[in-house]
N, C-alpha and C positions, 0 to 999 in steps of 0.2 A: 504493500500500500504506500502511495506517495505521502510523505510527511507534509501536513498542512502548514501554511505560513504561521498560523497562530494556534496554539494548543487550545483544546476545548475540554470541558469536563462533562462526562455523561454520568448522571445519577441513575443507576439501573435498578429495576425491580428484580434483576437476576439476569445473568448472561445466558442466553439461550444457545449454547454451543451445539452445533450440529443440528439445530432445531429444524431447519428447512430442507432436509434431504429430499431429493426428488422422489415422488411417489406416483406410479402410473395411474392410480385411481383419480388423480386430479387433472388428467388430460382433457383439454377442451380445445375448441377451434380457436379461441382467442387466448394467446399465451399470456397477455396482461391479466385477464380475469382468472386464468388458471393459477397464476402466481399469487394473486390476492387470496383465492380460495385456499391454496396450500398454506399460506402464512396464517390465515385465520384458524384453520384446522390445527395447525401445530401450536398456536397460541393456546387454544383450548386444551390441548394435550398437556402443555406445560403448566397451565393454570386451570385446573378443573372447575374452579369457582366461576369461570367465564362461560361454562357450558350452557347454562340456562339464561344467559344474558343475551340481549340483542346486540350483536356486533356488526358494524357496518364499516367496511374498509374504504378509506379515501384513496386519493391518487398517490402513486409511488413514483418518484422521479429523482433525477440527479441532485445531489447536495453539493455544497461548496468543497467537499472533501473527496479526493480521488478514491475510487473503489467503494464508496459508500453511497447508497441511495437513501432518500428520506421519505417517510410517509407518516400516516396516522390512521387510527381507527377510532370509531365512536362507540361508546358503551352506553347502551340503553337510551340513546337520544339525549344524554345529558352531559357527558364528559368525553373530551377528545384526548387520546393518548398518542403522543408522538413517538417515533422510533427511527433508528438508523438500521439499515440492513445491508450486508455486504452484497456486492453485485453478483457474486456466485451463489447467493442464497444459502450460505452455511452458518452465518451468525447474525443474530438480531439483538439490538440493544434498545431497551425501553428507556426513554428520555424523560426526566423530570426537570423542567426548567430550560432556560435558554443557554446556549454556549457561553462560557465565561472566558474572558480574555485573561490569560495568566502570563502574558509576555512582558508585563510592565517591569521596569527596573525599580530598585529601591527608591531612587530619586523620584521617579514618576509616581510611585505609590504614595510617598510622603506629600508630593504636590497635590495629588487627588484628595488625600485626607484633609489637607489644609483648605482646599477649595470647598469641601463638604462642610467643614467647621465654619467657614465664613458664611456659607448659605444658611446653616443652622442658626448662627448668631443673628443674621438678618431677619430670619423668620421670627425669632424671639423678640426682636425690636418691634416688628409689625404687630405681633400678638400683644406686646406690652401696651402699645399705643391704643389698640382697640379695647383691651380690657380696662385700661385706666379711664377711657372715655365712658365705658359702660357702667362703671361703678361710681361716677360722680354723683354726689348727693346721697349715696347709700351709707348705712351705718358702718362705722369702722372702729377698730381698736388699735391702740398704739399712737404714735406721733403722726398727726394729719399731714405734716410736711416731710415725713420720712422719705429718704431716697429709694427705699425698697418697698414695693407693694406685693403682698402675698394675697392672691385671690384664690379662694377655695370654693369648689363646686361640691355641694354636700347635701345629704339627705338626713333629716332629723330622726328617722326610724332606723337608720343603718348603724349597727354596732361598731363597725370600723370607723364611721364618722365621729362617733363619740371619742374614740382614741385620737382622731385627727384634731378634734376640738381641744382636747387636753394638750396636745403638742403645740397648737397655735397659742394657747395661753402661756405655755413655757417660753415660746419664742418672743412674744411681746414683752414678757417680764425680763428676759435676758438681754433683749436689744431694744430698750425703750425709746432710743433716739433714732434708730436705724430702720425700724420695721413698722409698717401699718398693715393691718389685716382686714380684708373685706370678705364677707360671706355671700356666695351666690347660690341660688336654689337649684337643686338637681334631684327632685323627688322621683325615685324609681317606681315604675308602674306596679311592681309586686309588693310595695310597701303601702298598704291601704290608708294609713293616716298621715303619711309623709306630706302629700300635697295639701290637704287641709291645714296642716301645721305651717307649711311654707306660706300659704295665703294669709293665715292668721298673723304670723310674725311680720310679714310685709305690711299688713294693715296697721299693726301696732307701730312699726317703724315710721310710717307716714306721719304719725302724730309726734312721736318722740323716739329718738334713736336708742335711748336707754331701754325703752319698752321692748324694742326688738331684741336687745341682748338679754333682757329678762326672760323672754320666751325661749330664745336660743339656749340659754343655760338650763332652763327648767325642763325643756324637752329632752335634752341629753342626760340630765340627772335622773329623770323619771321615765326613761324609755320603756322599761318593763311594765310600768303601771298604766301606760297609755294604750288606747285602742281606737278604732274609728268611731265608736259610740260615745266616747268620753273626752276626746281630745279638745273639742271646743269648750266644753264645760270646765275642763282642767285649765285651759288657757285663761278663762275668766278668773279663775282662782289665782293663777300666777300673776295676773295683771291688776289685782284688786288694789294694790298700793302704788301703782305706777303713776296715777294722776291723770291718765288719758281719759278722754270722753268715751265711755264704754258703749253708748248708743251709736256713736259714729263708728267705732270699731266693729260693732255687731253688724251694722249695715254692710260694711266692707268685707267682713270675714265670714258671715253666715248667710246673708240674703243673696242667693245665687242669681236672682233676677235683677239685682241692682247693678247700676253702671259701675259703682265702686268695686263690687266683687269681680265683675268681668274684667275691669282694668287690672286688679291685683292678680287675677289668674293669668292674664296675658303677660304680666311682668314675669311671673314664675316660668311660664312657657318660653319667654324670650331668653331667660337665663339658661334654660336647658339647651336651647338652640345654639346659643353662643358657646357653651361648653362642648357640645357635639361638634361644632365647627372646628374647634381646636383639638379634637381627639379624645375628649372625655367620653367614656362609655360606661364606666362604673364609678362608684364613690368610695372614698373621697378622691378628688383630683385637684392638684395645686399648681399654681403658676407663680414662680418667684421672678418678678420683673420679666415675665413672659416665658421663662424656662419651665417646662412641664415636669412635674414630679407626680407619679401616679401611686395611689394607694395610701394606706395608713402608715406612713413612714415615721421612724423615730426622729428626734431633733437632730441627731448626727447626720441624717440624710439631707437636711435643709442647710446646715451650716456651711458646707462648701459653696453652695449657690449664693448664700448671703455674703460670704467673704468675697466671692468673685464679683458680685454686684457692688459691694462697697468699693472694690478696687476700680471699677469702671465709673463710679459716680464722681 
């Protein structure tokens, strides 16, 4: 076989050595169709699990590599599987993924890494700008003028988010001048009281930011005692000393046909859409000046990002 100009990597489900030996029973008037039939039959022989699946062979033609043809077959109308096959039909290689260029020198590799890091940093800058614009006017903890903004996308019913809330409290205490923390709503669909709690806390924060934090802390402290049937009544208990107008809050948090409720629900939905846009799929998800940190991480996972952000500020 002629050695190709660039090496490629084949991730195989198994080398089918000698798989495609000629068999007279596959003789047909059309040699192309005979080849396809023979390959499919041998694939089923090598992988019995394919026997009861609908396999459709695609076209087989020359590849960029001498002595290798390339083709694919479809499994059940859903998945295409690519392969290389030697022109003499003695070996077939199942391929998972595209060919990888492994010809780069050490200098070229380092240059590519630097290029990717620059792109990653530029993306973080863009995320930071959009996130900071989105949280203007929202309740925050820490120094309002801090150079580092941590935005958390969180769910009040999520046990991991309770750990995340504890970590945020530690960070704000440890870096009182450097960090400000903003909570964004991301109630997951399988947590039935999370979204009502998000709406209720947002409604409280519209009147007084401390009232938002009262509910934030109370929800996490009392997670196991809350359920869809009592979360709003419990919210009223938590807010009884907050000083906010409870009738106004109730219209916003409880009356689903009110414009205030619809606006609060839309805000929660917008928070989720923003998180999803930046890659949040579960909770909690954090952004430290735009740099994404996923999951309930310990304080030690945040500190390198904080130190890097301090150096850049």
